[in-house]
C-alpha positions in Angstrom: 107.1 110.6 113.3 103.8 109.3 113.0 102.1 107.1 115.4 102.0 104.5 112.8 105.4 104.3 112.2 106.6 104.9 115.5 104.5 101.6 116.7 106.3 99.7 113.8 109.4 100.1 115.2 108.6 99.0 118.4 107.0 95.8 117.3 109.8 94.0 117.2 111.2 95.1 120.2 108.4 94.7 122.2 107.9 91.0 120.5 110.9 90.2 121.9 110.1 91.0 125.2 106.6 89.1 125.2 105.0 92.5 125.6 103.2 92.9 122.0 99.6 92.4 123.8 100.2 95.1 125.3 101.8 97.1 122.6 98.2 96.6 120.8 95.9 97.7 123.5 97.9 101.2 123.8 97.6 101.7 120.5 93.9 100.0 119.9 92.4 102.7 117.4 95.2 101.7 115.1 94.4 98.2 114.9 92.5 97.8 111.4 96.2 98.7 109.5 98.5 97.5 112.1 98.5 93.8 111.0 99.7 94.9 106.9 101.9 97.8 108.2 104.0 95.4 110.6 104.6 93.2 107.4 105.3 96.1 105.6 108.2 97.5 107.9 109.6 94.6 108.9 110.2 93.7 105.0 111.8 97.8 104.5 115.1 98.2 105.1 116.2 101.5 106.7 116.3 103.7 103.2 112.5 102.6 102.6 111.7 103.5 106.0 112.9 106.6 105.7 111.4 107.7 102.5 107.6 106.9 104.2 108.7 109.2 107.0 109.7 112.0 104.9 105.9 111.5 103.1 104.1 111.5 106.0 105.9 114.4 107.2 105.3 116.0 103.8 101.4 115.0 104.7 101.4 116.5 107.8 103.1 120.1 106.6 100.0 120.3 104.2 97.5 119.3 107.1 99.1 122.1 109.3 99.0 124.6 106.0 102.8 124.8 106.1 102.8 123.5 102.4 100.2 125.0 99.7 98.0 121.7 98.3 98.4 123.6 95.0 101.8 122.3 94.7 100.5 118.9 94.2 98.0 119.7 91.5 98.1 118.9 88.0 100.6 120.8 86.1 101.7 120.9 82.5 105.1 120.9 81.5 107.3 119.3 78.8 110.1 117.2 78.5 113.9 116.9 76.7 112.0 114.9 74.2 108.9 117.2 73.9 106.5 114.8 75.4 103.9 116.4 78.0 103.9 114.9 81.1 102.9 116.6 85.1 105.5 118.6 86.6 103.8 117.3 90.1 102.9 113.7 89.4 105.9 112.4 91.5 105.3 114.6 94.2 101.9 113.9 94.7 102.6 110.3 94.4 104.6 110.7 97.5 101.9 112.1 99.1 99.6 109.7 98.1 102.0 107.2 100.0 102.4 109.2 103.3 98.4 109.1 103.3 99.0 105.5 102.9 100.8 105.0 106.2 99.3 107.2 108.3 95.4 107.0 107.4 93.2 109.3 109.0 88.9 109.3 108.7 89.6 113.0 107.9 91.6 112.8 105.1 88.7 112.0 102.6 88.6 116.0 101.5 92.2 116.0 100.3 92.4 112.3 98.9 89.2 113.5 96.8 91.6 116.2 95.4 94.2 114.6 94.7 92.0 112.2 92.9 90.9 115.0 90.5 94.4 116.0 90.2 95.3 112.4 89.2 92.2 112.2 86.6 93.4 115.5 85.1 97.0 113.8 84.7 95.5 110.8 83.0 93.5 112.3 80.4 96.4 114.7 79.4 99.1 112.3 79.1 100.2 111.3 75.3 101.0 107.8 75.9 97.2 107.3 77.9 98.3 104.5 80.9 97.3 103.8 84.0 99.6 104.9 86.6 100.5 103.6 90.2 99.4 106.4 91.9 95.6 106.5 90.5 95.5 102.6 91.5 96.6 103.6 95.2 95.0 107.2 95.3 91.6 105.0 94.1 91.8 102.6 96.7 92.6 104.9 99.8 89.6 106.7 98.4 87.4 103.4 98.6 88.2 103.2 102.1 85.4 105.2 103.0 82.6 103.7 101.4 81.0 106.7 100.6 78.6 106.5 97.3 79.0 109.8 96.8 82.4 109.4 95.7 80.8 107.2 92.7 80.8 110.0 89.7 85.2 110.5 90.8 85.7 106.8 90.3 83.7 107.0 87.4 85.5 109.6 86.0 88.9 108.1 86.5 87.4 104.7 85.1 86.9 107.1 82.1 90.0 109.0 81.9 91.9 107.7 79.4 91.8 103.9 77.1 93.9 102.6 79.8 92.3 103.5 82.7 89.1 101.9 81.3 90.6 99.0 80.9 92.8 98.3 83.6 91.1 100.3 86.5 89.2 98.1 88.9 85.5 98.7 87.8 84.8 97.3 91.7 85.5 100.8 92.8 82.5 102.2 90.9 80.2 100.1 93.9 82.9 99.6 96.6 80.2 101.9 98.7 77.7 98.7 98.6 76.0 97.9 95.2 72.6 98.3 96.8 73.5 101.7 98.4 75.6 102.7 95.4 72.5 102.1 92.8 70.3 103.8 94.8 72.4 107.0 94.8 72.8 107.0 91.6 69.3 106.8 90.8 68.0 109.7 92.5 70.9 111.9 91.3 71.4 113.7 88.3 74.8 114.2 86.9 76.0 114.0 83.2 77.9 110.5 84.8 75.0 108.4 84.8 75.3 106.7 81.6 79.0 106.1 81.8 78.2 104.3 85.5 75.5 102.1 83.9 77.5 100.8 80.8 80.0 100.1 83.2 78.6 98.4 85.4 75.6 97.4 84.3 71.7 98.8 84.4 70.4 97.9 87.9 71.8 96.8 90.6 69.5 93.4 89.9 71.9 93.2 86.4 74.9 94.9 88.2 77.6 92.9 86.4 79.7 92.8 89.7 77.8 89.9 92.4 78.0 90.9 95.9 80.1 87.9 96.5 82.5 88.7 93.6 82.8 92.5 94.9 83.1 90.7 98.9 86.0 88.3 97.1 87.6 91.6 95.7 87.5 93.4 98.6 89.3 90.7 100.4 92.0 90.6 97.8 92.5 94.4 98.1 93.4 93.9 101.8 95.5 90.7 101.4 97.6 93.8 98.6 97.9 96.2 101.1 99.4 93.3 103.8 102.1 92.0 101.7 105.7 92.7 102.0 107.6 94.0 99.1 108.3 90.8 97.6 111.8 91.8 95.8 114.1 94.0 95.4 113.2 94.9 92.1 109.8 96.3 93.3 111.5 98.4 95.9 113.7 100.0 92.6 110.3 100.4 90.3 108.8 102.3 93.8 111.6 104.6 94.3 111.8 105.2 90.0 107.9 106.0 90.1 108.6 108.3 93.5 111.2 110.0 91.8 113.9 108.7 94.4 116.8 108.6 92.3 119.5 108.4 95.4 117.9 105.3 96.3 116.5 104.4 93.2 120.9 104.4 92.6 121.4 102.2 95.7 119.1 99.8 95.2 120.0 99.2 91.6 123.5 98.5 92.7 123.0 95.6 95.6 120.6 94.2 92.7 122.9 93.9 90.1 125.6 92.9 92.6 122.8 90.2 93.4 122.6 88.6 90.1 124.4 85.1 90.2 123.3 84.0 86.8 122.1 86.1 84.4 119.2 85.7 82.3 117.3 87.5 79.3 115.0 88.7 81.7 117.4 90.1 83.7 119.6 91.8 81.0 117.0 93.4 79.6 116.3 94.8 83.3 119.7 95.6 83.8 119.4 97.6 80.1 116.2 99.1 80.8 117.2 100.5 84.7 121.2 101.8 83.3 119.2 103.2 80.6 116.8 105.2 83.2 119.6 105.8 85.5 121.9 107.6 83.1 119.2 109.6 81.6 118.3 111.2 85.0 121.8 111.7 86.1 122.5 113.6 82.8 119.4 116.0 83.8 121.2 116.8 86.9 
């Protein structure tokens, strides 16, 4: 079990005993991500916590070379309806969740490699789209504030129509507006024009103001700290990560909790039931 997950499990016990400050001192190196993690874990049930632990263990296996990183690379496959998809997409998303909850300063190279695979997936997606795995991957990489990552963010933003419209363009200057523009000006890249087209021709004419970038960064941090708001969110997360057993359990839990059926609830019910029937038919 990772140090962070162990911390979060101990937190409520230490709070009851009045020992929380001592626990914080003991784990001072984790302090920047402790607060959002406490909220995340206190609002998650045992199945969600177990799922996260599994992904952190998978991450450790990758780092220890027990699992080949190519198992998370884009792999073209065709589904029963004849549509192309990434056979390793779910597994890569799981690894990214592991990185979210067991983040280390030394993980940048791995996160960069995963983002390249996300870009390939989105370039080849027949229905275009912007996945939550791409958004999580970009967010994880932006934590490093490394101006050299600007070209990866340009590629991610330009992967398809939906990423161009939906992926936050603030990622391109997340290392700092002036620092990023200085780096771009001094670097030769075929992506330079795309960078200027997206965020502006110069630092002085950047479409993103420094105060707006700061607000966006604060928003991203607030999103990190937000606990799962609804059981519907947990159902969608289980779906995205390919966790059919958790999806099924959460679905029936949600269905039993509905007191008054609205049109929106009925539409969700139809969607969840169709997905469950489709997936169970594949087993």
